[in-house]
N, C-alpha and C positions, 0 to 999 in steps of 0.2 A: 193363186194358190192352190185351189182345187185340182186344176188341171194336173200341176206339176206332183200332187200327193197321188192322184190319180195313175199317171205313168211311173212314178217311184214304186208305188204298191205292185203294179204290174210286172215291173222288171226284178222285185222281190219274189217273185213267183205267187202272188195271190192272183185266185182266179176270178175273172171278170164278172161272174155270175154272182161272186160275193159281195161286190161294188155296185151301189145303186146311187143314181144320181137324180136328185129333184131340182128342177129350176122351172119356173115361169115362161122364161126366155126361150120359146121353141127353137130358134135358130142356133142359141148356143146348146141346148140340150142335143140336138140332133148332131151337133158338131162333135160334143164328148162322146155320143154313142158310136158313130162314124169311126172316129180315129181310135178308141180303145177297145171299142166292141163290149162296153158296159150296159148294163140294164139302166133304163131312166124313164121318168115320168113327168109330168106336171102336177101330178095328183100327189099331195103330201101323205094321205092316208095310206096308198100304194106303197110310197117309198118307205114311210117309217115304220109300219106297223109289226114289222119284223126286224128292226134293227138293232143292234147290240151297241151300236156308236152312232152318234150324230155330229158330224161335223159342219159348224156353221161357217161357211166361205163365203160372207156376205161382208158387203161396205158396212161401216160403223152406224150410217144414218139411217139403216133400212132393218138393223138387226132387232130392235123392238118389235115392229111389227110382224117380223118371221117368227118370232119366238111367242109372239101372242097366238099366231097362227097354228103352232105345233104344240104349245103347252099342253093342251089335253092329252096328246097321243103319249107325248114320252113321259108325263105322269104316270100314265098307265103301264108302260112299258118298262120304263126306269132306266131307260137307254142313258149311257154316258154321254153329256154335251161336251164338244171341245169347240172351242169358239177361236178363231183366229181374226175377229174383228177388233183392231187398235183401238185401245182406249177404254173398252167397253168393260167396266168393273163387275166382279163376279156378285157381289151383294145385289148389284142391279138386275143381274141375270136372274137371281135367284128371285128378287121381288117378282120379276114378270112372269117366270115360271110357276109361279103362285105355290110352290110346295118346297122341301127340302129335298134338294136333287145334286145329284155328283156331277160337278161341272169343273171343267180344265181349262183355263185360259192359256192360249199359245202365242207367243209374238215373233213371228218367224221374219225373214227378209227375203228379198226378191232372188239372189242367187239359187233359191229354193227351185226355181224354175229348172234348174240344171243339176240337181241333186247336190248342191254345194251349199246350201243355206245353214244358217244357224238359227235354232229356235229354242225358246226359252219358255218353260210350261211353269205353271202355277196350279196346285188343286186344292180346292177347298176340302173342309173336313169331312165331306159325305164320299170322298173318292177314295175307293179299297186300293191294296197294293194289286190286286188283278186290274182296276182300272188303269193306274199308273202304268202298267206295263204294255197296256193296249195301247195306252195314247203314245207312249216312247215310240213303241214298234212303228205307228202310223207316220208320226214325225219324222222317226229316222229314215225313213223312205226318201226325203227332200233334204236329208243333210245330219249334221249334229244335231244333239239335243242336250239341255240342262234344265236343272229345275231349280225353283226359288222356293223358300218358304214363306216368304213376304211379298204379298201381291204389289206393294208399292214399289218394290224394286224391279217392275215389270216396265216403269217409266226410265228409270236408269238404263234397263235393258234396250226399249226405244230409242235412246239418244245414243247408244253405242252400235250395237250389231242391226237394230231395226231400220236406222236413217244411215248407216255407215256405209253401205253402198255407195250411195249419193256423193260422200265426201271423197272417196276413192276416184268416183269418176270425176268430180270437179278438179282435183289433184292432177289427174290425167289432162283434163283439159287445160291446165294451167301451165304445166311442163311443155304441152305442145306449142301453147301460145308463146312462152319463152324462147322455145326453139326457133320458131318463126322470126322473133324479134332480133334472135342472133345471126339471122341468115339462112336458116333452112327453109326448103319449100314446105308448103301447108301440109301436104299429102305424106310426105316423109316425116315430117314434126309428128304427125299424129300417130303413125305406123309406129315409131320408135318409141314415142310414150306409152303406147297401148301396149307393146311387146314387154318393155321394161316392167310395167306394173304386173303383169302375167308372170313375166320371170322370176319378179321379186316374190309375189304369190306363192309360185311352186316352190321356191326356197324356202318359206315361212312353213309351208305344208311337209315338206320332206325332211327339214334338217331340224335335228333335235336342239340347234344352239337357239338362244331367244334374238328377240330383235334386234335388241343392244348390242349383242356380241356379232349378229351378222353385219351390223351397220359398221363395227368397229373393223370387222376382217376386210372392209374394202376402203377403209379410211386411213390413207398412208398420210404420215405425219409432213406437214408443209404441202400435201398435194392439193388437186382440184376439188376433190371429195369434202375434204377438208374446211378449204375456203368457201365452200357451198354452205355446209352445217353450221359452221361460225356465223355467216350472215343470217340463217334462218332462226338461230339461237339469239343473236342480237335483236332480232324483231320477235322475239318472244312467241315462238311459233306454237310452243306448249300452250302458253295461255291463251292464244287464239283459238286453238282446239278446244280448249276446256270451255271458254266462253260460249263457243258454236253449240256444243253438246248440252252446255247449261240452259240454253234457250229452249233446243229442243226437249229437254227434260221438263222444264216448265211449262211447255207449249202442252205436252202429253198429259200432264196433269189437269191442264185447264180444260183440255179436250173431254177427259175423262168425267169432269165435273159436269160440263155441260150436257153429254149425251146421258148422263144419269139423271139431271133436273128435268130433261125433255122427256 
């Protein structure tokens, strides 16, 4: 996620001297410095002392020690904290920071790597309008942004857009496998399934019609598409999708509690 944000910000015209990367992994740090020409250091004090905004692009299981390590610096500077660590709750981050502090939680997804992500943000009560604008401008570099007023809704966001790309990939896998079973060469089936997904996504992005209407447009009465859709409906595909997303939602809530307790 850090790499996608850096690339997106530079593409939007931000100067590399305004971006500073801090990472204890020297190889990773050097890779980012070389690829993007940004400033970088393994020293948190050097990286954060003049920062207006700090993005915590770390895995959830290490965010607490990271916050413990930088809390004294950001308390002094008042820098806005933006966390992209999945499942880590704002009250827990506030507790670890040790003071009332502006914090924005963000739930992105992997297409952000190509500037096509969907990110949803939540701001705590200490985040100003200026902070919101700054956070949104940063995340817009990786795709689209939405805001929620209730942090609990980020669990639903995780189940929909956060985990959603994997559902799409799985559907492509299933379609390619079905094509093979129907007699197509494996490589051709994969190419056709993949391009069909890309083409359908392009239509969704460029056409003002709803998904339901786009589906209806290609469904002829008594035709092949109708036969397939009726089979999906008989198998209650909508309920299968809901149950899968409900499982993701419940797991997101469980992980949030575990991370807070730890």
